[in-house]
C-alpha positions in Angstrom: 64.4 243.4 100.8 66.4 242.4 97.3 70.4 243.5 96.7 71.5 247.2 98.8 69.8 247.1 102.9 68.3 251.2 102.8 67.6 253.0 106.5 66.1 250.3 109.1 67.5 248.1 111.2 70.1 246.4 110.5 70.1 242.9 108.1 71.2 239.8 110.3 74.6 239.7 109.2 75.1 242.3 107.7 77.3 245.0 110.1 76.4 248.0 109.2 73.3 247.4 106.4 69.1 248.0 107.4 66.9 247.4 106.1 63.7 250.3 105.5 60.7 250.1 108.2 58.2 248.9 105.2 60.2 245.8 104.9 60.8 244.8 108.3 58.0 242.7 108.5 59.5 240.6 105.7 62.8 240.0 106.8 60.7 238.7 109.7 59.0 236.3 107.7 61.8 235.3 105.8 64.3 234.7 108.1 61.2 232.4 109.7 60.5 230.3 106.3 64.8 229.6 105.7 65.0 228.8 108.8 61.7 225.8 108.5 62.9 225.0 105.2 66.9 224.5 107.0 65.3 221.8 110.0 63.5 220.8 106.8 66.7 220.1 104.8 68.1 218.4 107.8 65.4 216.4 108.4 66.3 215.3 104.3 70.1 214.5 105.2 68.9 212.3 108.0 66.7 210.3 106.0 68.9 209.5 103.0 71.4 208.4 106.4 68.6 206.7 107.1 68.3 204.4 103.5 64.4 206.0 103.4 62.2 205.1 99.9 63.1 207.6 97.0 59.1 208.3 96.9 59.5 209.2 100.6 62.1 211.7 100.3 60.9 213.2 96.7 58.1 214.0 98.6 61.5 216.1 100.7 63.0 217.6 98.0 59.3 218.6 96.1 58.1 220.3 99.5 61.3 222.2 100.3 61.8 223.5 96.2 57.8 225.1 96.5 59.1 226.3 100.0 62.3 228.2 99.2 60.0 229.0 95.8 57.6 230.3 98.0 59.7 232.6 100.3 61.4 234.2 97.4 58.2 235.0 95.5 57.5 236.8 99.0 60.0 238.3 99.1 60.9 240.3 95.5 57.7 241.0 95.9 57.5 243.1 99.2 60.1 244.7 97.4 58.2 245.2 94.4 55.1 246.4 96.7 57.6 248.8 98.0 59.7 250.3 94.8 55.9 251.8 94.4 54.5 252.9 97.8 58.5 254.7 98.4 60.2 255.0 94.3 61.8 258.3 95.8 63.1 255.2 98.6 64.0 252.7 96.2 65.2 254.7 93.4 68.3 256.0 96.2 68.8 252.7 96.3 68.8 251.6 92.2 65.4 249.9 92.2 62.6 250.8 90.5 59.5 248.6 89.5 61.3 247.1 86.0 63.8 246.5 87.4 61.9 244.6 90.6 59.5 242.9 87.7 63.0 241.3 86.0 64.4 240.2 89.5 59.8 238.7 89.6 60.6 236.6 86.5 63.6 235.0 87.5 62.1 233.7 90.3 59.7 232.1 87.2 
């Protein structure tokens, strides 16, 4: 979820903060994606230390960049859907459809 979490499952690394039930699956997916991206970045670091070819590195940089962009888009899109489906709950958290649309536009 974007911003302050609401009632639901605790957010990893955020004691006392929770995610709405409607967004739990997206949090799990995002965590998995970020772990994969983290592994890709470790691979890039290893490639750099091995002196690998620039073309190979650019390919990996591009893959990481696109993976991170997609993760962000999926996450904010899930928040937008939450705002549309649960406008009262989202509003109590300080999120409107317009606010999330602005966040989504920032990712482009």
